C-alpha positions in Angstrom: 102.4 -74.8 82.7 104.7 -74.1 85.6 104.6 -76.2 88.7 100.8 -75.9 89.2 99.1 -78.5 91.2 96.0 -78.4 93.1 93.8 -80.5 95.4 91.8 -81.4 92.5 94.4 -83.6 91.2 95.5 -87.1 92.6 99.3 -87.7 94.0 100.8 -91.0 94.1 104.3 -91.6 95.7 106.3 -94.5 94.4 107.6 -95.9 97.8 111.1 -97.2 96.9 114.3 -95.5 95.9 114.3 -94.2 92.4 117.3 -93.9 90.0 117.2 -90.3 89.2 118.9 -91.0 85.8 115.3 -92.1 84.7 113.4 -89.7 82.7 110.0 -89.8 81.0 110.1 -93.2 79.6 111.8 -94.9 82.7 109.5 -93.1 85.1 106.5 -93.8 83.1 107.3 -97.3 83.1 107.5 -97.5 86.9 104.0 -95.8 86.9 102.7 -98.5 84.3 104.4 -101.6 85.9 104.6 -101.1 89.6 101.9 -98.7 90.3 99.4 -100.0 87.8 98.2 -96.5 86.8 97.6 -94.8 83.6 100.7 -92.5 83.2 98.6 -90.2 81.0 95.8 -89.8 83.5 96.8 -86.1 84.6 97.8 -87.4 88.1 101.0 -86.4 89.7 103.5 -89.2 90.3 106.4 -88.5 92.9 109.6 -90.4 92.8 112.6 -89.9 95.6 116.0 -91.1 95.2 117.8 -93.4 98.0 119.5 -90.6 99.6 116.3 -88.5 99.9 117.8 -85.4 98.7 116.2 -85.3 95.2 112.7 -85.6 94.1 111.0 -85.9 90.7 107.4 -85.2 89.9 105.9 -86.7 86.5 102.7 -85.1 85.2 100.8 -85.5 82.0 99.6 -82.0 80.6 97.2 -82.3 77.7 99.7 -83.1 75.1 103.3 -84.2 76.5 104.9 -84.9 80.0 106.4 -82.4 82.4 109.3 -83.5 85.0 109.7 -81.3 87.9 113.1 -82.1 89.6 114.2 -80.6 92.9 117.6 -81.2 94.5 118.2 -80.1 98.1 121.3 -78.4 99.2 120.9 -79.6 102.7 118.5 -82.2 104.2 116.2 -84.8 102.9 112.5 -85.3 101.9 110.7 -87.0 104.8 108.5 -89.9 103.4 105.1 -90.5 104.8 105.5 -93.4 107.4 104.7 -96.8 105.9 105.2 -95.5 102.4 105.0 -98.4 100.0 104.4 -98.9 96.2 101.8 -96.5 95.1 100.0 -95.0 98.3 97.9 -91.9 97.2 98.8 -88.8 99.1 96.8 -85.7 99.8 97.7 -82.3 98.3 98.4 -81.2 101.9 101.0 -83.9 102.3 102.4 -83.0 99.0 102.9 -79.5 100.1 104.3 -80.5 103.4 106.7 -82.7 101.7 108.1 -80.4 99.4 108.2 -77.5 102.1 110.2 -79.8 104.3 107.9 -80.5 107.0 108.1 -83.8 108.4 104.8 -85.4 108.1 105.3 -87.6 111.1 106.1 -85.0 113.5 104.3 -82.0 111.8 107.8 -80.0 112.4 109.7 -78.0 109.7 113.2 -79.6 109.1 116.1 -77.4 108.7 117.2 -77.5 104.9 119.2 -74.7 103.8 119.8 -71.0 105.0 121.8 -68.2 103.5 
């Protein structure tokens, strides 16, 4: 599976800065303990670091976990306002977050240009 997400899935944003050294077990522990969700549900869990320039998506895929990791060369991921522990976000909010669109203003942020 490549990064293939659809509106049929549920997306949960862990609303606190995450140590990006965490991998499968560490991120799964955050899902179980803090979000109180089943990490093997097939839902997508998003984690952003303190600086806001890195994001990890943890996904269960039939027989194992995927971690999708993105590091921005410039700019930050803009969290939805009022993001706290475990808010479910929509597919369109996820796409805008990953594409650099400020969810509050609906404006694309400058990230990197060559």
